[in-house]
N, C-alpha and C positions, 0 to 999 in steps of 0.2 A: 613550452611552446612560445615562439616569437610571433607577435602580432604583425599584421600587414600595415596597420596604421595605429597611431596613438593620439587621442584627443587629450591634450594635457590640461585643458581648462574647460570643464563643462559644469552646468548647474542643474543636473537632473534631480538634485536634492531640493530644488526650489518648489514652492507650492504649486506653480503652474503645471508641474509634472506629477503631482502627488498620486493621482489615480492610475497613472500609466508608467510610473517610474520603472518598476521591475520589468514590465513588458518591453520598454525601450532599451533597458540595459541588456536584457536577453537577446533582443534583436541585434544589438551592437556587437555583443560577444560572438553571436552566431556568424557574423560577417568578419570575424577575426580582427576586430577593432577593440582596443583597450581605451579606458578613460579614467581621468581624475575628476571626481566631483569636488567642487571648491566651495567652502563655506564663506559666509560674509558676516556672520555674527553667531551667537550661541546656538540658536535653534537650527540654522542651516548647517553649521559645522557638525553638530551632533548627528543630524540626518545623513550627512556625507559619510561619517564613520559607520553609522548603522547600516547603510546600504553596502559599503565596502566589505564589511565583515560577513556579509551573506555569501560572498563569492571567494573561492580559494585563490583565484588569480584573475587579473584583468580589470578589476574595479578597485580604485584607490581613493583616498581622501586627502584633501588639504584643508586645514582648519585655521580660522583667523577672523579678525575683526576689520571689516572694510572701513576705509577712512570716512565714507559718507555717514557712518553710524557713530562717529567719534565725538560729535557735538550736536547740540539741539538745532543749530541753524543750518546744518548740512544735511540736505535731503536730495533724493533723486527719484522722481516719479516712476521711472521704468523699473526700479527695484522694489516697489511696494508689494508686488505679488510674491516676493520671496519670503515674507514673514509668515511663519506658520501660526495662524491665529489661535490654534489650540494650545500654544505655549504662551503662558502669561509672562511675556518678556517685553521689557522696554529695549528696543534694539540698540539704543544709545548707551546702555549699561555695559561697561567693559570690565571683565573679570578674568585676569590673567591666570588665576588658579583653575578656573573652569577649563581653559585651553590647555593648561599644563596636564590636567587629568586626561583629556581627550588624546593628547599626544602620546600617551602610553600605548595606544593601539598600534600594532605592527602594520596596520593598513594605512596609517597616516604617513604620507611621503613628503609633505612640505607644510610650511606655515604661511597662511594667507588665504584669501587675498588681503594683503595689507599694504599700507603705503601712505601716500599723500594725494589728496584731491581737493584743489583749491577752487574748483569751478563754481561752487555754490556758496563759498564762505563769505561771511559778512564782516569779519573783524580779525585782528591779529591774535586775539585770545583763542579763537577757534583753531587757527593755524598752529598755535603753540600746543594745544591739546592734541591735535592730530599727530604732531611730531612726537610728543610724549608716548602716546599709545603705540606708534610705529616702532619706536626704540624698544619698548617693552617686548614687542613681538620679535624683533631682531634678536634680542637677548634670549628669548625662548627658543628660537631656532638654533642659536649657538649651543644652548644648554642640551638640546636634543640631537645635535649634529644633523639638522635638517636644512634643506634649501628654503629660500623665500620665494613665494609667488607674489610678485610685486605689481600693485596697481598704482599708476602714477598719471595724474592729469593736471596740467598747468602748474607743475611743481617740480620739474626736473632738477633744477639747481639745488633746491633744498634737499631733495631725496639723495642726490649724489653726495652732497656735503655730509649727510648722516652716514651713508654707506661706506664712506672712506674710513670711518672709525671701526668698521667690521670687516677687516681684511681676512680673507680665507673663507668667508661665508658665501656659499653658492646662491646666486640670485637669478631668477628668470623674470624679465620684464614682460609681463603678460599684456597682450593687445597693444603691441608697441605702436606708438602714434607720433614719435618724434621725427626729426630730420636726421640726415646722415651724420652730422657733427655730434648730435646727442647719442646716436647709436654707437659711434666709434668710441665715445667716452665710456659707455657701459662695457663695450667689448674690451677696451684696454684694461678695465678692472677685472676681466676674466668672466664676465657675466654672459648670459644667453638672452636671446630675444625670441618671442613667439608671435605669430601672426594669425589673424582671424579671416573670416569670409570677406571682410572689407577688401582684401587684395584682389578679389575676383571682379570687382566693379569699379575700381579706381587704379590708376597707375602711379599714385602718389608715393607708394613704397617700393616700386620696382627696383630702383637703383640700390636701395638698402639691401633688399633681398639678393640682388646680384653680387653685391660687394661683401656681404657678411661672410665670415669664414664658415665653411660648410658644417663644421662641428659645433657651431654656436647658434643654430637656428632650429625652431620647432613649430609645430602646427597645432592649432586649437580651434574650437568653435565659439566659445563663450555662450553656448546655447543656454537659454532660448533666444538670445539676441543675435543680431547681425548675420542673418542667414546669407549664404553665398548665392551667387547666380547659379542656377535659374530659380532659386527659392526665395528671393527677396520678398519681404513683407509677409512671410509665413514663419511659423515657429521653427526655430532652428533645433537640430538634434545632433547627437555625437557622430552619427554616420556621415554627416556632411563634412567631417574633417578630411575625407578623401578628396573633396573638391579643392580644399585649401592646400593640401599637400601636393596635388597635381599642378596647381597654379605655381607653387614655389618651384617645383621641378621644371616647369615650362620656362621660368625666368632664369634658371641657373645654367651655367655653361657645361656642367657635367652631364653625363647620361642620366636619363630619367630614373632608371633602376637604382643607380648609385645614390641619387638624391633622396629617393623615397626610403631607402635603407638607412641613410644617415639620419633622417628625421626620427625614425624609430630608435636607432642606436643612441642618439643624443638624449632622448627622453629616458631611456632605460638607465643611462649613465648618470644623468642629472638627478633623477628621483630614486634611484637605487631600489627598484621594485623587488619585492620578495613574494 
């Protein structure tokens, strides 16, 4: 069965959803929407796989170590609720063998979210550590023939410099936040871009969405964050990916039906769902 929409980047595996995760997933699947739950460290990556393996189709996992957990000075308050307190885990501990083991699951469709995030960093040593951990995850993706779910914030030049050494690796730039020049650079390398509910309340990315090749664009929620209009300031959920997809279709020159189909086809091709 082909879904109507695919949320390629959700966090129903985060602690904020713990008591409702399976109810939300069931509701999402009942509406013919598929999703990828994305891990950001060991506990949330494990939970993404655990949830995905409960369903024969439509729920998938991405596993990885988010750059904000790569060094002690790198923190982000909005992600605090993701840490499963029942897991005795220091989120800054990186263990490539743990992710290598998780990657054996057939429901794992990408590595990440991983990448570079310099927004909170205080020194060059922290940047060096982020780059080291990012490269290890790129190598893991190559080893398992999986795409990368890329998180990038205030570090586009460094990320691009690293990615140029990984030719042939499929990369999706999650929650794309750059300008058209940066977008075109990623596109020229053969990569894809995905957009969140932010595009429903700002026109900042309209030109990028209009100009991006139709076969290189996807929709996501990044739930529980960045709810689209008219749900701003409320907890986001995977079903809201429909609003993101419809906004993309509105901005594109092609017929709406063609655009919505392309968003689904692009996700299926990129992540090779089984």
